[in-house]
N, C-alpha and C positions, 0 to 999 in steps of 0.2 A: 278524474282529477286525483292527483296524489293525496293520500290521507295524512295530513299533518295538522289536523284540527286541534290536537292536544300537544303539539310540539312546544308551545309556549303559551302562557296566559294571554288572552286577547280580549279586546272589547268587541261588542257586536259590530260586525263590519258594516260600514257605510262609507261610500267614496268621499274622500276629503276634498274640500274646495279651498284653494289658496286664499280667496277673498275673505273667508270666515276667520282667518288668522292674521288679517292686516298684511297680507303678502300680495304683491303685484304680479299678475301673470306675465307682464312684459318687463318688469324691473326687478323681480325677485324680492329680496328683503329690503330693497331700496324703495322709497316712496315713488308712486307713479308720476308725480309732479315734482319738479325741482324744489328743494327745501326753501323755506322763507329766508330772505336775506335781512329782514328787519321785522320786528313785531309791530303790527299796525297801530296798536293803542298807544297814545302818547304817555300814558301812565307809566310805561316801561322805559321811558327815555333815560332814566339814570343808568340802566343796564346798557342800552344801546349806545349811549354817549361814550361809555368806557370802551365798548367794542369798536367804535368808529376809529379810535386811535390806540387800539390794544397793543400792537407791536411797539409803538413809540413809547407808550406808558411803561411797558415792560422793560424796554431798553433804558429808560430814564429812572428806573427804580421807583415809580410812582404807584404801582398797583396796590401795594398794601395800604398805603395812605388813602387812596381813592375808595377802596373796598370798605375800609373802616368808616368812611364818611357817607357811604350810600345808605339810603333809608331801607327799612325792611318792607319789601313790597309783597302784597298778597298775590295769589294765583287766580282769583275769581274773575279777572278780566281776560284770562286766556280762554278763547272761545272755540278753537278747533284743535284737532290732533296735530296739525302742522305747527300751530303756535306753541303747543306744549313741547314739541320736538325742538323747535328753535330755542325756547327757554332753557330746556335741559342742556343743549349744546353750549350756549354762551355761558350759562352758570358753571358748567364743567370747566370751560377754559379759564374763567375768572378764578374759580376755586383752586385749580392746580397751579395757576400763576401765583396765587397768594401763598400756597403751601410751599411750593418749590422755587418760586421766583426770586432767587437770590441774585440772579443776573451776573453771576461770576464773583459776587462779593463774599469772601470767606468769612467775614465777621457777622454775616446775617444768616442764622441757622434756619433749618426747615421749621415751618410754623406748626405747632401742635394744636392750635386752637383756630377754628374757622369761624369768623364773625357771623352773627345772626343775619346780617344783610345778605349773605350768600346761603348759609346753611338752612335757614327756615324755608325760603321758597324752593331751594334745591330739593330738599326732602319731600316737600309737597308735590312738586312736579314729578319726581321719581316715583312716588306712590301712585300717581295717576297713570304713568307709563308702565308701572309694575317692574321696575328694575332698580338696582342699587344706586344710591347717590354718589357716584364716583365716575371719573372719566372712563369711557369704554369705547368699543369699536363702533357702536351706533353713533356716539356723540361726535367722533372725528371723521368717520368714513361714510356712514349711512345717511346722516343728516347734515352733511357739511360740504356739499358739492353744488356746482352750477354748470349749466350747459353754455358753452361759448357761442356756438352757432346753431340755432334751432332748426335751420334749413339744411344742415349737413345731412349727407346720405345716411350716416349712422350717428345720431346725436349723442349716444352713450359711448362712443369710442373714446379711449383714454386720451387721445390727442385732441379731443373736443371738450374736455372737462377741465374745470378749475375748482379750487377749494374756495370756501368762503372765509375761513379763519385758520390761522396757524399760530403757534407760539413764537417761532423765530422769525417769521416773515420771509423765510428762505424758500427757494424753488425746491430744494431737497426735501423739505418737510411736506410741501404740497404733493410732490410726486409719491412720497411714501404712503400718504393717505389714498391718493387716486388709484394706485395699483390695486388696492383692496376694493375700492368703489367700482372700478371697471370690471373686476372679476365677478363681483356680485351681479352687475348688470348683465354680463355675458352669460352667466349661468342660470338665468331665469328659465331658459329652454330646458335645462337639466331638471329644475324643480317640477315643471310640467311633466317631464318624462318619468320622474319618480312616481307621480300619481298614476300615470298610465301603466307603468310596470306593475304597480300594486294591484290595480284593477285586473290587469291581464293574468296575474298569478291567481287571483280569486276565481276568475272565469276559466281557468285552465286554457288560456290562449297563448300558445308558445310564440306565435308570430308577433302578437302585440308586445309580449315581454321582450322579445329579441329586438324589435324595432326601437322600443323605449330604451333599452340598454345601449344601442348604437347612438341614440340622441344624448344620453348621459355621457357617453364617451366623447362625443363631439364637444360638449360643454367643458368637460375636464381637460380636453386638449387645448381649448381656448384659454382656460385658466392657467395651464402650464406656460403657454406662450406669453401671457401677460405678466406672470410672476417673474419670468426670465428678464423682463424689461426693467426690473427694479434697479439694476446697475446703471441704467442709462443716465438717470438724472438725480439720483440720490447718492451722495458721497458717504461712505462708511464713517469717515472721521467726523463729518458734520453731524451725522445722525447720532453717533455715540456720545460725543462731547457737548453738543449744542441742543439736541432735541429730546433725546430719550428720557432724560430725567423728568421732564414735564409730564410724561405719560405714565409714570410710576404711581402706584397707589400707596396705601399705608399699612400693608400687611407684609410681614417679614422684612421690614425696612429699618431694623435696629441700627445697622451699620450706616444708614443714610440719615440718621438723626431722629427717627420716629420710633422710639422704643415702645411706646404705648399705643401708637396710632394717632388719630386726630379726634378731638372733641368738637362736636357740632354745637356751637353756642346757640342758645335759644331753643334747642331741641332736646339735648341730652343733659343740660345743666339747669333746668328750670326749677328744680327742687333741691338744690345743693345744700340748702340750710338744714336738710334732714340727714345729710351725710356727716358721719362722725370723724372721718379721717381721710387722708390722701388716697389710701388704697381703695376706699369706696368710690371716690371720684374716678380713679383709674379704670374701674370697670365700666364707666360710661363711655370711654374712648372707643371709637369705631376702627375696625381694621378691614380694609377692602383691598382686593387685588387691583392693579392698574390695568390700563388698556392692553389687550392681548388678542392675538389672532384666534385663540381658542374661543373667543366670545362671538365670533361670527357663526350664526346658525347654519350657514351654507355647508361647511365641511361636516358638521355633525349630521346634517340631513343626508349627505352622501354616505357617511358611515352607516347610518341606520338603514338606508336603502340597500346597501351592499352587504349588510350583516357583519360589518367590521366591529369586533369587540375590543374594548380597551380595559386594561386592568390597572390596579394601583402601581404607581411608578416604583420601579425597583423590584417588582414581583412579577413572575411569569404566570400568566393565566393558564387555564386548562385548554391550551391549544391542542388539537388532536388531528388525526388523519381524516381524510374524507370518509373512509369506511366507518370510523368511529362516530363521525358526525351523523352519518346516515342511520346508524344503529340507535343513536340518541333520539333522533327525530321520530323513528318508527316506534320507539318504546313509549307506551301509553303513559301519560302523566309525568314524563321527564322533560322539564323545560330546558331550553337553551340557556347558557350562562347569561345573566343580564349585564348591561353596561355598568361596570363597577369602578371605573376610574373616577375617584371622588373629585379630582380637580376639574375634569371635563363636565361632570354633572354640576359642580359648583358654578362653573362659568355660565350656566344657563340663567343664573340669577342676575347676570349682567346683560341679558337680552330683554327686549320688550316682551311684555306678557304674552301677546299673541304668538310671537315667534317661538317662545318657550313651549306653549301649549301645542303648537304644531309638531314640534319634535316629540313631545310625549305621545300625542295621538298617532303620529307616524310609526313610532316604535311599537305601538299596540296593534297596528293593523298591517304593517308591511311584512310580507313573507317571501320576498323575491329570492333571497339566498336559499331558503328551504325548498322553494319550488324548483330552482335549478339543480340543487343537490339530488332531489328525489326523481327528477325527470330524466337526467342524463347519467347513465351508469358508466363505469370505467370500461366495461366490455365494448360499448359502442365506439369508444376512442380506439381501443385495441384492434377493432375490426376495420378501422380506417374509413368509417362511414362519415366522411367529411360533409356529404350533402344532407345528412340527416338533420332536420330542424332542431332536434334536441342538442346535437353537437354544436351547431352554429350558435344556439342560445348560450351554451356553456362557454364557448370561445368569446362571445360578446361580453359575458359577465367577467371573465378573467381579464379581458381588455380594459374594463373599467377599473378593476382592482389594480392593474399595472399602472394606469394613469394616476390613480390616487397615490400609489407608492412613489411615482416619479415626482408628483407635486410635493410630497413630503421630503424627498431627497433634496429638492431645490430649496425648500424652506430651511432645512438644516444648513445648507451651504450659505444661505443668506445670514442666518444667525451667526455662523462661524465668522463670516467676513465683516458683519456689521456690529457684533458685540464681542466675540471672543478675541479676535485679532486686535482691535483697538484697545481692549482692556489689558492685553498682555504687553503691548508695545508702549503704552502710555501716550500722553499728549506730545505732539510735535512742537519743538522749540524753533520758531522762525528765526532766520538770521537777522541780527540786529542791524538797523540802518544807522550808519554813523553820522554824527554831526561834526563838521570840521571846524577847527580853529588853528591858528598858526602852530604848526609842528605837532599838533595833538589831535586825537580822535576821541569822541565821547558817544556812548550809546544813549538813546533817548531816555531810558530809565534813569541814568545817572544825572542827566540834565534836569529831568523833572524833580529828582530828589533835591538838587541844588536850588531849584526855583521854590520848592516847598518850604525850604528853610528860610527863604526871604519873605514868604507870604505871612501876612498878619494872622495871628492865632484865631481871630474871629472868622476868618475865611476858610480855615483848614477843615471845617466840618463838611464841606461840600455844598452844592447848590440846594436851595429850597430847604434850609434848616437841617442839613445832614442826610438828605436822601441819597446823595452820591457816596458810595462806599468803596473802599479800596478793592482793587481787582484781585480775584483769586488767582494765585500764581500757578495753580494746577490747570484751570480752565484757560487762562491767558498768560502763559509762561513768559511771553516777551515783555511783560510789565513787571516781572519779578525783580524788584530793586534789590532785595536782600541777596538774591543769588548772584547779582552782577557786581556786588561790592565785597566779595570774599577776599581772603588773604591771598588767594591764587591770582586775583585780578587787582593789583594795586591801583589805588585811586589817587590822583594828584590834581592840583589846581592849575588851571591854564591862566597864566599871569595876564595875558592880553585881554581876555574876555570874561574871566571869572567862571569859565565852564569847568567841567570835570572830565577827565579822561580815564578810560579803563580798558583792561584787556578785552579783546573782542571775542574770545573763545566762548561758545555757549556753555551754560552751566546747567546741571541737572536740577530738577524740581524736587524738593524734599518730599519723600513719599508720605510722611506723617501728616502733611497738610491736606491730603486728599481723603482721609479716612472717613469723613462724614458726608461723602457725596455718593450718589448712585453712580455717576459717571466718574470713575476713578481707575487708576492702574491697580490690577489685582496682583496680590502676592502669589508666589509659586504654590500651586495646589489649591488655591482658593476657588470657590464655586462662583461661576458667572450666572447670576439670577436674571431672569427676564423681568419685565415690568409687572408681570403677574405674580412675581415672588417665588417662582419655581426654579429648580436647577434646569436651565433651558435645554442644554444639549441632552442630558439624560432623559428628560421627558420626551423630547422630539424623536430621539432615536428609538425609544420604546414604541411610541405611536407608529413610527414608520415600520418597524419590524412586525408589529401586530397587524398592520395593513398587509404586508407581504404574506404573512401566514394565512391570510383569509383566502388566498387563491385556491381554486378547486383543481 
């Protein structure tokens, strides 16, 4: 067996078992059984009652009012892991709807204070599950799916899955989550293969390592195919302008209205009487990244298995030639460079505790890349020994790396199409539908303006005591009354019907009105940040290039 015992610090080797880390051999990082669709104890009815009509409440601007009225419930009546997951998922939806749920109303800013009715149980549930109390991949993808036909040939096929909850109630948002859910399910085979490859490397079994690498490649191939289907049922415009903001966290969100983060009331402000100034209170605010693909342990598991190293964004790590890598491995006491991309390591705090520990233990025991490096020399390839088992193992390894690079190429394309392009083009202005009157035409917005002037002042605050707020002209430009009554579009009275006529040419939306939203048109040269708060394209391109550099 090749001598790489001191190539890097390791724990005493013992074969890992997926079940020890709350990982399913058949569903991977998804639960083995479909997530609960309702908490069974009626004690949690106040939560479930909101979720029963969550989309309707969000549309009607009721979420903040309802959350403030909810009681502060304890978590002692949550009896199973499945119940804790359900609680975390629905509390995440309600919390992000409360913080970001302006529903297109420009006069309603992002909320810097999260009421105790959400924050107290959310923090408690998060501590039990050992992850940060903020929306994450687990909340919307791992614990938010249902099987449509349990008798189907492949129950976990993406066309047989549905979501339990979404913010927008749209098919686009459901599909966006389900693509990740389906990838997780299909790649369970790959997780089992990673463990088999790790054992094979320890036992110096080239055939087992090669077979396991082929199985990893099969899973990665399926993942690539599913990711390509993102375009089928998720529209980039809908995602960027209607969905994405709800998935953002409160880190690096100064431009979106959260300069300090969010204060979790009842958790971080219980002793504010001892604080002597506003600056002291500011330090209690929490800053968390939002939902991100980097939070799925699946890709990090494949990275670890294939020895793909990632380094701080904007810095080139010590990538070296194959010969240099072999020399490092053979040198006694010289370890391989550790994974030092702080963002990827940080994202592990947004994974359930068992999944995070699996990645840590896998990194301490998996030596597949070292085994391939030391087993197959360049001379074997130069000799054309295609039938040599060592050559076939090296080719199988490179095939896995190529598929990882392909997956990341596709991810970059999706980010470019779903974030960069909409951010540069700005919101689309629909053609206004005209309302006719004798000899005149009037856009609906002008008609509504005229009606508003005739409305009694007591009714102008909106329904339910002011819950209905004016529409944001950036999110919904067709309702931009101010833009439709400019000097370029003269307004006149229609004598016969008292309506208003205006020029029908579309007007641009003032850019200044969109400065405090995550979904906004970006100025020239501005950075497009992901919901995790990073420079999305720079980060993803570096991760892709580091993957390509791993090829032997």
